[in-house]
N, C-alpha and C positions, 0 to 999 in steps of 0.2 A: 927409572928418572936417570937422566945424564948427570955427569958430576958437575957441569957447569949449571946446569938447573938446581942441582942440591947446594951447590955454592951459592947462587944467588938467594936462594930460600934462606940459608943460613945468615946470610947478609942483612935480607929483610926483616927476621925474626928473632926473638931470644931463643936460647936453649929451652928445651922440654923439661917443664919441671912437673912435681906430684901434683901439685895444685894450682889453681889458676888464678891470676892475679892480674889486676888492672895495669896496664901499661900502655904506654904511647908508642905509636909507630916512629921508625928511624926517619921514613920518609914523610916529612911533615908539609911538603909541598903539595903533593896529591890532593886534589879535592875528593873529598869521602862521597860515596856512590851507596845509597840504600837499595838493596835488591830484594824483592818481594815477588816471588814467583807465584804464578796462577796455580789453580790445582791441576788444570788441564792446559798444558802449554801451547796445544793447538788450537784450542778454542779460547785461551785466555786473553789476558791483553796483549802478551807479545806474539801471540799467533795469528792476529787480527792485521790484514793489509790496510791501509789506509790510503785513500785517494790522494792527499795532499803530499805523501812520501813513498812513492813507489818504490824509489832507489835504495831504500833502507831495508830491503827484503835480505834476510840471510845475514844481517849484522847482529852483531853481539848484544843481548838481553841489556847488558849494562849502557850500551850506547843509546839504544831504544828509550830505555828511561831517563837517561839523561837529557834526551831531547825534549821540547815542549810539545804535546799533542795537539795538534788543532782540533779545535772542538767548534759545531756548527753554533753560529750566533742566533737566536730566536728574538726576532723583531714583533713587536705587538704594536698594532695601531691604536693610539690612545685618544684619537680626536674624534669623540663621540657627539653626535647632534646634542644640543640641550633641550632640555626637558622644559617645552613651552608651558606647559600646564604649570608646573612647579616653580618655574622663575615667574610666571604670573601672581602665583598666590603669595610667592616671597614678596613681591614689588607692593602687593597691596597691603601685606601684612607690615612691611617697613612704613608704609603711608600711615597707617593707622597707628603704628606705634610713635612715629614723629608728630602727628597730631597732639596725641596724647601727652607727650613730653613737653612740646613746645608751641603747640597751639592752645586757645581757650578751650575750656570744656563744654561741653553742650549744655545749656540752661533746660530744665525741665519747666514745661508750662504750668502756670497756675492754675489750678483746678478749682473754678468758680462754680459752686452750686447754682441751678438756675433758680430764677426768681418764683418758680413754682414749689420750690423747697423751702426757700427762706428769703427774708427782705432785712436788710440792715437799714436803720435809721440812725442819725445824729442828731440829739437833742441836747439841749441846755436849758437851763432856767435863766430869767432875767438877770440876776446876779452872779452868774456864772461867766467864766471866760473859756472854759475846756469844756468840749462836748462829751456826751455819755454816748456811746453806742447800743442802739437796742437791737438785737437779734429776734426778729420776729419769724418763730418758727411754731407751726406753717405760718404762712404770709395770710393769715385772716385776722378779724378783730380779737378773737380768742387769744391768737398769739401775741396780738400786741398788747392786749392788758396783762397777760403772764408777762412779758419783757418789762412792763411798766412796774409790775410788783416786786420782780426780781431786782431791778435798779434802785426803785424809790420807795420800796416797802410799804407800797399802799395795796390794800387787799383788792383782789378782783372783784368780790362781792360789794366792796364800797364805793366802787366806780359806776356813776349812772351812765354817763354817756362819754364817748370820745370825739371831738369835733376837730373839722380842719378849717384853718382859716389862712386863705390866699393872700396874696400881696394885695389885692383891692380889697381886702376887707370882708371876703365874701365867706360867711361860715356855713359849711357843711358837715352833717353827720358822716362819719367814716363808716365804711362798709367795706367787704372782702375784695371787691373789685377795684376800689381806689387804693388800697393797701398795696395790691401785687401788681399793678399796672403803673401807678403814677409815683410811688413813694420810694423806691429802691434808692439809695443813698441819697436820700433827700437831706436837708439841713433844716432843722426846726427849733423854735423856743418853746419850751414846754411850759405851760401855765396851768396850776391847779386851783380850781374854784370851788370851795367848798359849798354845798347847797343847804345839807343839814348836818347835824352832829355825826351822822355816820355815812353820808354820801358825797360823792365829788363829781365833778365835771373835769375832764381833761381837755385841754386846747393845745392843738399842735399847730404854730403859726409859720408859715414859710418865712423864710429868712434868706437874704441875698447872700450868696456866695462871695467871700472876701478874695 
């Protein structure tokens, strides 16, 4: 090393000491550069030639490291066609949710048993203003007798006959066909006529609907 080079080193660094100490450089204007050489300089980072900077071949590794290396930019195509099946399902789901939140709820239809299973009559006595429902199950004379016994506490064994009287005053003995086909939800005035001490006749007189 020449005397000039040694003089520059002496001006740049502090004198050698027995132990290492942290100290600052005298030249605080030069920007710091980190040098991290690769294991193989020929195949490492500094040994590769880049297409974008061919004029840097043979330059100092410090200068190479200080330069920003151009890296290829990867572009991704993010305009994919929509999934028609999924969009359609989502649209239907949104419509169903909207109907549940803002639209009226669907009402379930009332299940009315057919007249072949039961018949309901509305009856009242002459001195009554409120009708009493008689659920005739099954829609036969036996079912009618059981309904009268349930509502009016008249034993079925005490009922002699059950008659129907229409608006013209015609009286007819009730049978199964008459109950099932002509008396569903009809309105009657119930009359109990005592024949003997233990037997009664029941009259169902048709009444005009108000």
